C-alpha positions in Angstrom: 20.4 -12.1 130.7 22.2 -8.9 130.0 25.5 -9.2 128.2 28.1 -6.6 127.5 30.4 -7.2 124.6 33.4 -4.7 124.5 35.8 -4.4 121.6 38.9 -2.7 121.6 41.3 -0.8 119.3 41.2 -1.5 115.6 38.2 -3.8 115.7 36.4 -1.0 114.1 38.4 -1.7 110.8 38.0 -5.4 110.5 37.2 -6.2 106.9 39.6 -3.7 105.9 42.8 -4.7 107.6 44.7 -7.7 107.1 42.2 -9.7 105.8 44.4 -12.6 105.5 44.5 -12.8 109.4 41.1 -11.5 110.5 38.9 -12.2 107.6 36.5 -10.2 105.3 33.9 -9.4 108.1 33.3 -6.0 109.5 32.5 -5.6 113.2 29.2 -4.7 112.1 28.8 -7.8 110.1 30.0 -9.8 113.0 27.4 -8.3 115.4 24.7 -8.9 113.0 26.0 -12.8 112.6 25.9 -13.2 116.4 22.6 -11.4 116.8 21.1 -13.6 114.1 22.5 -17.0 115.8 21.3 -16.1 119.0 17.7 -15.0 118.3 15.4 -16.9 120.6 17.5 -16.8 123.5 16.7 -15.0 126.4 19.6 -12.6 126.4 20.0 -8.8 125.7 23.2 -8.0 124.0 24.8 -4.5 124.4 27.7 -3.7 122.1 30.7 -1.4 122.4 33.9 -0.4 120.8 36.6 2.2 121.2 40.3 2.6 120.3 40.7 4.4 123.6 42.0 2.4 126.8 40.0 5.0 129.0 36.9 4.7 127.3 36.9 0.8 127.4 37.5 1.0 131.2 34.9 3.4 131.4 32.5 0.9 129.7 33.4 -1.6 131.9 32.7 0.2 135.0 29.6 0.9 133.7 28.5 -2.6 133.4 28.3 -2.5 137.2 25.3 -0.1 137.2 23.7 -1.8 134.4 24.0 -5.4 136.3 25.3 -7.1 133.4 25.6 -10.8 134.0 28.2 -11.4 131.4 30.9 -9.4 129.9 32.5 -10.5 126.9 35.6 -8.5 125.9 37.9 -8.6 122.7 40.6 -6.2 124.0 42.8 -6.3 121.1 46.2 -5.1 121.6 45.3 -3.8 125.2 45.4 -7.4 126.1 49.1 -7.2 126.0 49.7 -4.1 127.8 46.4 -2.9 129.9 46.6 -3.2 133.9 44.1 -0.5 133.8 41.8 -2.9 131.7 43.1 -5.8 133.9 41.8 -3.9 137.0 38.6 -3.0 136.1 37.8 -6.4 134.9 38.8 -7.5 138.5 36.5 -5.1 140.0 33.3 -6.8 138.2 31.4 -9.6 139.9 30.0 -11.1 136.8 31.1 -13.7 134.4 34.0 -12.7 132.0 34.9 -14.2 128.8 38.1 -12.7 126.5 37.7 -13.4 122.9 40.2 -13.2 120.2 39.2 -13.8 116.5 43.0 -15.5 115.8 44.7 -18.2 117.7 47.3 -15.7 119.4 49.6 -18.5 120.0 50.1 -19.0 116.2 51.3 -15.3 115.9 54.0 -13.0 117.3 55.7 -13.8 120.4 54.6 -10.7 122.4 50.9 -11.7 121.7 51.2 -14.9 124.0 51.4 -12.5 127.2 48.0 -11.5 127.7 47.8 -9.5 131.1 44.0 -9.3 130.5 43.6 -13.1 130.5 44.0 -13.3 134.5 40.9 -11.3 134.9 38.7 -13.3 133.2 37.1 -16.6 133.6 37.1 -18.0 130.1 39.4 -17.3 127.3 38.2 -18.1 123.5 40.2 -17.6 120.7 40.9 -18.7 117.1 37.4 -19.4 116.0 36.8 -16.1 113.9 33.7 -14.8 114.5 32.1 -17.7 115.9 34.5 -16.6 119.2 31.8 -14.4 120.3 28.9 -16.9 119.6 30.9 -19.5 121.7 31.5 -17.1 124.4 27.7 -16.5 125.0 26.6 -19.7 124.5 29.4 -21.2 126.8 28.0 -18.9 129.7 24.2 -19.2 129.1 23.5 -22.9 129.2 
């Protein structure tokens, strides 16, 4: 099973920014953690990160050609603002899971409105790095 994992803006500086909110782990550490936990499962993960909305849209569209069975996306702040990412997600026929490291409902009011949420099948948030793992496991069994 091909799984594409897309990370949006500022996730490249995890472990450096707002550690009290996002924790100590870098995105690379989260990647390694997830890869280790799913060892032995019949899945192939592909990871992508960009701070640029158009690059994220392009990567979502490339998932069509790759015949991805599951797309996991942490759109970061774009979840609240991006109609373009929403539209790209809607075009994908595969299962889609949106993840957030934190519980967005316990944070600022503006984080409660997520445009991209309407284009995915499942939302997992507030479980830290396990949000990614739960996204994969929830759709592979």
